[in-house]
N, C-alpha and C positions, 0 to 999 in steps of 0.2 A: 503493498499499500504505500509504500514511503518513495517508492520508484513511481508509481502510475499517479501520484497525486502530485509528485516532485513538481513538475511544470506552474508557474505562477496562476495561471489561469483555472487551476483547479484548487488552491489552496483554502478556498472557502467552503470545500466540500470534505476536510479532514475534520475530524469530533475536534470539540473544544480544547482537551489535553494537549493536541498537536504544536508543534513549533515550527516556526520557518527557520531553516538553518543557511539559506540564500535565497537569492533571483528564485530559482529553480532547484530547491531541495528542500524536504522537511524531516521533521523525526517525529514519528508516533509512537509512543510508549504508553499503552493504557494499562499493563501489567501491575497494578499498584492497589494495593486493598484502599486507601483512600480514594482514588477514582471510580474503582465499583462501587463503594460505599455510596457517591456522590451522584452515579449515575442511576442507582437502585432508588434513591430519593426524589432525584427530578422525576424519574417514569412516573412513579407512584403519585407523587402530588400531580402530575397531570391525568391522574385516574385509569392510567393502564393497569390492568390486573396481572398480567404474567410476562414473562420471557420466555420464548422458545428458543434451546438452543439446541445448535446443531450437534449431532454425537459423535463421538472420534475415538479411538482406542485411549483408555486413561491416561497411557504415558505421553501422548502428543502434545505438544505446546499447545496446539489449537482449544486444548481444553481448560487453558488457562484461566480465563474469563468466568468459567462456571465454576472452577475450584475455589475462586476469589471472591463469587457469588457467594457459595455455599459457606465460605468461611466469614464472611459478614457480619457484623452485628447487627446490621438493619435487614438480613433477610427476609424477616418477618412482613417488612411493608411489600412484598412483592412476591407472587406466586412464580413457579416456574413449571415447566415441563419438556418433553425432549422430544428431539426430529432426530430419528434415528435414520441410517439412509443405507440402500444400497447401492447407492453410486461412491459412495467412497471405499470401494473396493471389497473385496470378501466373496465369501463363497457359502452354500449351507453347511459345508465341511468346518466352517472354523471361525462361522459368526457369534460362537457360545460365548466365549470371553467378553467379547464387548457388549453384547445383549445382557448377559450377566449384571454388568456395570450400572446398564441403562435400567434394571429391573432393580439394584440395589438403589437407585435416585426415587424412584417411586416409591419407595417408602420413607425416603427423607419427609421432614416436615416443610411443607408449604408446596408440596408437589400438586399441580391442579388437576381437580376433579370434577367432571360432569356429570348429568345425568344420574344426581343417586348415589354419587360415591365413585364412578367408575374413572380410574387415571387416564386420562388423556395422552395420544401416545401419536405423534407422528410419522410416519415414516416416506421419506423422500425416494421416489421412484429414479430410476435411471433409462437412457434409450434402451430400447429393444434389443440394438445389438448388443450392449453390453451386460444386459439383464440375460440373454440367453446364454453369450459368453461364460457368464463367471455365476449365473446363478440357476441356468436350467430352464429361465424363462418363468411363466407363473407359478410352476411345481415347486420351485427353490425358494419362491418367496412366500408361499403356503405352509413350507414348513419352518421360516423363520415366525411367522405369526403364529402358528400354533405352540410351536415352542414358548413362546412369548405370554401367550395364554396360559397354559398348563404351567407354566412357571409362577407366574404372578397370583394363580389359583393358590397354587401349594404354598408359596408363602403370605397367603393371606392380604393379600395387596387388591383383590377385588378381579372383575375382568376389564384388561383395558380398551378401552373406546378409539380403536386404531384407524386413521384418518389417513388415506396414500395422497401424497402429493406429488401429483402426476396427471391428475384428470382423467385417467383411463379407468372407466366404470366396469368393465368386463374385465382388467386386471384385477380391480378392487374387488370383485365378485368371487375371482378364480383363487384369490390368496388368502383370502377370508379377512379382508378387514371390513370393516364398520359401513364407512364413508369414503366420498373423494371430497380435494380440495387443490391445491396449488402453493407450493411455496413463492412464485411469483409468475405474473401475466404479464407477457408483452407480445403482440402481435403485429407489430406496426412495419412496413416497407421502406419508408423513407420517413424521414424528417416529417413527426405529427405533432399539434397543440396536446396538450393535458387531458383535455377535454377528450380527444380518441383515445385516452388511454382510460379514462374512465369509462368510455360508451364499450371498450373491447371487454374492460373488466366485470362491469353489470351484465353484460350478452352471456358471458360464462356462467354466471350467477342462474339465470335463468337456464341456461343449457342443461345444466345439472340439474336443476330442480322438475326441469320437464321429463328428466331421464328415469325418474323416479327413485334415485339414488338418495339417500341422505347426506350431505354435503356441509363444508365449512367455509363460509364467504371468503375472500382473501381481498383486501384493500390495497390497493399499490398507490403508493405515495411517490411514484416516478421510474423512470427508465432510461438510464443514460450510460451507455458503457463505454463512452470514447475513453476516460483514462484506463482501461483496461485492454482496449483494442490500439491504445497507442503502447501501451507498453504490457503483454500479456503477463500474468503472473503463473508462477510454476504450477497451477494446479488447474489452469485454464490452459493450457498451450497443446491439448493435445485437439480442441477443437476452434482453438481462436488464432488468427490469423494477423499476425501483426499490421495495423493499418487497414486492414478489410472490414469493412460495415461502417465506417464513421458516419454515413449519412444516414443511420438507422438508430434514431432517437427520440425520445417523447420530449419537448419543451419542458422547462421547470414550472412546477407547479406554484402558484402561490399559498400562503398558508390557510387562506381562505378556502380555497379550492380543494386542499386535502380535508380541510375539515366536513365541508359540504359531503365530499364523497364517504369520508366516514359516518357521516350522519345518518345518510343514503343506506350504507350496508346495515346498519343498527336496525331502522324501521322495515328494511327486507327483510332481515332474519327472521323480526319480530312479527311479520305478517306471512310469514311463510315456516312456519313452524314444525310441519310435516316434513319437508325436506329440511328442515336447521336445528333438527331437535336438542343438539349440544347448547344451542344460544350461545355461542364463543364466535370468536372473529379471529383469523389470524391478520396483522398487520406487518405488511413488507414495507420497510423495515427499521426494526431501531437502529443498527449500526452499517447496512449496506453503502458505505458511503462513495466508494468506487463502481461497484456494479451499476447499483438502481439511481440513487441520491434521490432526495427528498426525507433523506435518513431522519429521524425523529430528534435522535441523539443532538442537542445543542451544537453548533459546528465553530469551526474556527473563525475567531474576528481578531486583528491585531489590535492590541492594547487594551483587549478584555477579556479578561480571566474564565468570564462567565458563557460567552460565546453566544452564538446565535439561537436563540430558543424560540424563535417565533413560530415556526413549525408544531412543538412541542405546546407552545402557549396556545395556539389556536384548538387543536384537539383536544386540551385542556377545558375549553369553554362549554365543546360537546360533550365531555364524558363527566364533568364535575356539575354535580346541578345543587 
């Protein structure tokens, strides 16, 4: 992220704790307890209920934020749940250690539960080719889901409410998931206004509801991958080609536009309870500063340690009544 957000034109996208190290260079280090503590309080005071952490192997540095959240004296202010992933490598033959770690997290205080006590668990899907190669297709994912359910029940954690983040109703049913959703929704072919992203997103909600599947609506705060397309990170080099696709992005939303989108999502979910029985919404995203933007975390502002909190302030006006 330091490389991707290094160019001066992207400095305002980095989180508030980032620092300018030169005209085209930044330093971003959020791995401090006081930083996570502050983020928890900022999110909670804006009315957010929980964070969904993408799961990685316990020893992976990508788990540092989760570890700091779990060690925070303020964690009771903000619930959490996990986004497991079949896209982060693996296969049915060696998923048990990572899954066991995520099952243990379900037993932690503050783990979000829906529908009368079911632990909410998102499962991030992968492209069909990767799933076929690494997991043997839907059968392998079904093995993972069945393992999680049996282990959760045996540990007294209840029956997880599993939401496949991939929009594929057929795969969700074949894999034994409860509902469908999406980590992010982006369907543009060229530079488009934010209102087009909102229209694309709300159309997807309706598509899911019309399919008869249970679902969790996603709210999109933005989608603009240009920093990563200019400097692809190691985890995206398999499909990102440097400089390719720079014309494909949605223009930055105003805070008021993001707030209106969230308000509409809440109203839609409440009026479609049979399709959205868990009555929860996944917002993209708290801290996707390089990939999507519109990130809710306050972002860098020169000479202001508090950063730009305008997006978070705007959704707070929707959530806190």
